[in-house]
N, C-alpha and C positions, 0 to 999 in steps of 0.2 A: 596474517592476511588469509581470509577464508571467505566463502560465499555466504550470503545472507540466509540461504536455506538451511545452513548447518550451524550457525553461530549460537543457537539456543538448544542444541542437542548434544548430549553426552553419551557416547557409545562405550559400553563396557563389554569387551569381548572376552569371555572366559575360555581358557585353553581346554578345559574339559567340562562340557555341559550338555544337557539334553536339549533337543530342539523344543522351542517354546514360542508362544505368541500371546499377545494381550491386546485388548481393545478398550479404549477409554472414550467416553462420549459425554457430552453435556448439551442439554436442550433447554432453551430459555424462551421466554416471551416478554415483550415490553408493551406496556400500554401507555400511549402518549396522551397529552392533555386534550386532544381533539376526540378522544374515545377510541381511536383505532388501535388494534392489537396486532403486532407483527412478530414473527418467530425469529429465532436465531439458533445456531447449532455449532458444535465443535466436536470433531471426531478424529481419532488417531489409531493407527494400527502399527504395532511394533513387535518385533520378534527376531529370533535367531534360528537358522537352519544350518547346523554345522558351522562352517567358516563364514557363512553369509549372514549378515545382520541387516535389518531394514526398519525404516520408519516412514509411514505415509500419514499425512494429516490434511484436514480440510476444515476451514473455519469461515463462518459467515455471521454477520450481525446487522442489526438495523440501526441506522443513525438518522432519525427523523427530527426535524427542527422547524419551529415556526417563530419568526421574529416580528415584532411590531415596533415601529419607530416613527418619529416625526421630526421635522426640522422647519425652522422659520427664519426669515431674513427680513431685515429692516434697511430702509434707505438712510442716507447721510443725515437727513433732517429728523430721524427718529420714527418716521411713519412706517407702517407695515408694508412690505412688498409682496410676499407670498408665504404660504404654509403648505407643506407636503406631508401627508400621512401615508405610510406604506406598510404593507404586510408581505413578508417573504417566507416561502415554504421550501425547505430542502428535503428531498427524499433520497436517501442513500442506503445501499445494501452492498457493502464491500464483500469480496470473496477472495480467500487466500488458499492456495494449494501448495504443498511443499513435500519434498521427499528427501531422504538421506539413506543411501545404500552403501554398504561396506563389505569387502571380501578380503579375507586373510589367506593368501596363497600358501604362506609358510610362516614360521616363526619370524622371518626376516622381511617379508614382503606384505604390504597392506595397501589396498586401493579403496578410495571413496568416491562417490558420485552424489552431487547435491543439485537440487533444482527447486525453484520457487516461481509461482505465478500469482500475481495480485491484480485484481480488477476492482477499481474504486470509482465508479461513475457517481456524479452528484448533480442530478438535474435540479434546477431551481426555477420557480416562478415567482415573480414580484409584481405586485399591484400597487399603483400609486394614485392618490387623489390630490391634485394640485389646485389650491385655491389662490387666485390672483386678486389681491386687494387694490391693485391700480385701476381695475375696471369698476364701473359703477352701473349696476350693482356688482359685487365681486363675482367673478366667473370661476367655474369649476371645470377642470380637464382631467379625464381618466386615462391612465397609461398602463400598459401591461408589458412586462419583460419576460421573454422565454429564454432562459439561460441554461445551456447544455454544457456540462463539464465532464469530460471523459479522461480517466487516468488509468493507464495500463503499464504494468511492470513485469518483466520476466528476467530470470537469471539462472544460469546453469554453470556448473563448475565441477572440478574433480581434482584429486591429488593421488599421487603414488609415492610411497615411502619404502626405502630399502635400508636395512641395517646390515652392515658388513660384519665379518667375524671379529674384527678388532674393535667394534663398537662405533665406528664412524657411520654417519647417516647421510643419505642422499634423498632429497624430496623435491618433486616437481608438481606444480599445480597450474591449472588454467581457470580463468573466470571470463564469462561472456554475459553481459547484461544490457538491457535497454529499457528506458522509461520514456513514455510519451504522454504528454498532457495537451489536450485539445479543449479550448474554451471558446464557446460561441454565445454571443448575446444579441438578441433581436428584440427591438422595441416596437410596440404597436400603439397607435393612437386610437383608443376605443371610441371616442366621439367622432372620428372621421372614418367610419366604416372599417375600423381596425386596420387601417393602412400602416405599412411598415415604414418607419422614419429613421431607423438606426440599425446598422449591421456592423458588428465588431467580432473578429475572430483572431485568437492567438494560439499559436502552436509551438510547443517546445519539445525537443528530443535530446535525451542524454544517454550516452552509451559508453561502455568500457570494453576493452579487449586486453586481457592480462595474461601473460605467461611468465612464470617464475620458477627458477630452480635454485637450490641451495645445497651446499655440502658442509657438514659439520664434522669437525675433527676433535677428538678427545685428547687434549694436551696433558691433562693430569686428572686426578680424582675430583679436583675442585675447579678446573678451568676447561672451557671449550672454546673453539674458534670456528666461526661460520662465515663462509663467503658465498655469494650467489649473484 
């Protein structure tokens, strides 16, 4: 059980080492089929200063998508009812920030702190052309949907571990996180002065509060017992 900000990080703390740091970065661009070019980047800073080790990272990328689709419906006698042609554009630029900090007070005491923030908004606009064959001549109605989708997540946590002289270990950790998703859809009738004829909103929140402690006992060279 650990925090998401640290589950992809391996910290190797050397007992004797010089202070050091390193930077890794990656820059990219994506060209989408509408000709637009958008950037992306990933950067991380890691290092060790005596008993203190750290990792800071940031990542952003472009997720742009355009979908075309259509649907038709027929009546029970087989005659055409209507046909809908639609085009949907999603423009998304998620951003993730994370950190992992560790400090070794002694050979027997170690503490870590982890945190992660993720923002992943995905605004969508959808345009529909509805052809109704029941009218004579067939009528055409244009609709526009403005869909706002916001997703935010953050998590923080830490742990403390102590190793006793007899080899037994005690560890405590805490985790606090929250995820919120807000989805809003508004539909407008283009042929009727773009009047709004639909409003739908959905909101969801998920959160955790965790506190855990455990104590491990060495029964033998091949067996341990842990309770918490």
